C-alpha positions as CSV (number, residue, x, y, z in Angstrom):
1,M,0.0,0.0,0.0
2,S,1.4,3.4,-1.0
3,I,1.2,6.4,1.3
4,I,0.5,9.9,0.1
5,R,3.4,12.2,0.8
6,R,3.8,16.0,0.9
7,C,6.7,18.0,-0.5
8,T,8.7,20.0,2.1
9,S,9.2,23.0,-0.2
10,C,6.3,23.4,-2.5
11,N,3.7,21.6,-0.4
12,K,2.3,19.6,-3.2
13,Y,1.1,16.0,-2.6
14,T,2.6,13.0,-4.4
15,M,3.3,9.3,-3.8
16,K,7.0,9.5,-4.6
17,E,10.0,10.0,-2.3
18,K,11.1,13.1,-4.3
19,C,8.7,15.8,-5.6
20,P,8.3,15.5,-9.4
21,D,8.1,19.3,-9.7
22,C,10.9,20.6,-7.6
23,S,12.9,17.5,-6.7
24,S,12.7,18.2,-2.9
25,K,12.3,15.5,-0.3
26,T,8.7,14.5,0.6
27,I,7.4,13.6,4.1
28,N,4.4,11.7,5.5
29,P,1.9,14.5,6.5
30,E,0.2,12.4,9.2
31,P,1.1,12.8,12.8
32,P,2.8,9.9,14.6
33,K,0.5,7.3,16.2
34,F,-0.3,7.8,19.9
35,S,1.4,5.5,22.3
36,P,1.0,5.5,26.1
37,Q,4.7,4.4,26.4
38,D,5.8,7.6,24.6
39,K,9.5,8.0,25.7
40,Y,9.8,11.5,24.3
41,G,6.4,13.0,25.0
42,R,7.7,15.0,28.0
43,Y,10.3,16.7,25.8
44,R,7.9,17.5,23.0
45,R,5.5,19.1,25.5
46,Q,8.4,21.1,27.0
47,M,9.5,22.3,23.6
48,K,5.9,23.3,22.7
49,R,5.6,25.3,25.9
50,E,9.0,27.1,25.2
51,I,7.9,28.0,21.7
52,E,4.5,29.3,23.0
53,M,6.4,31.4,25.6
54,K,8.6,33.0,23.0
55,K,5.6,33.9,20.8
56,G,3.5,35.2,23.7
């Protein structure tokens, strides 16, 4: 099964590893799956708070 991917520079969707228009890398646009045993959740929440503090 192929996964739809999004280009990191032009934001177009494709199913290839590289964008056919601009030859940039593509990523999976879906968020990671939730896991109760998330090892790095604490660090992600901390970074989110720090970013929000800088904006506010």
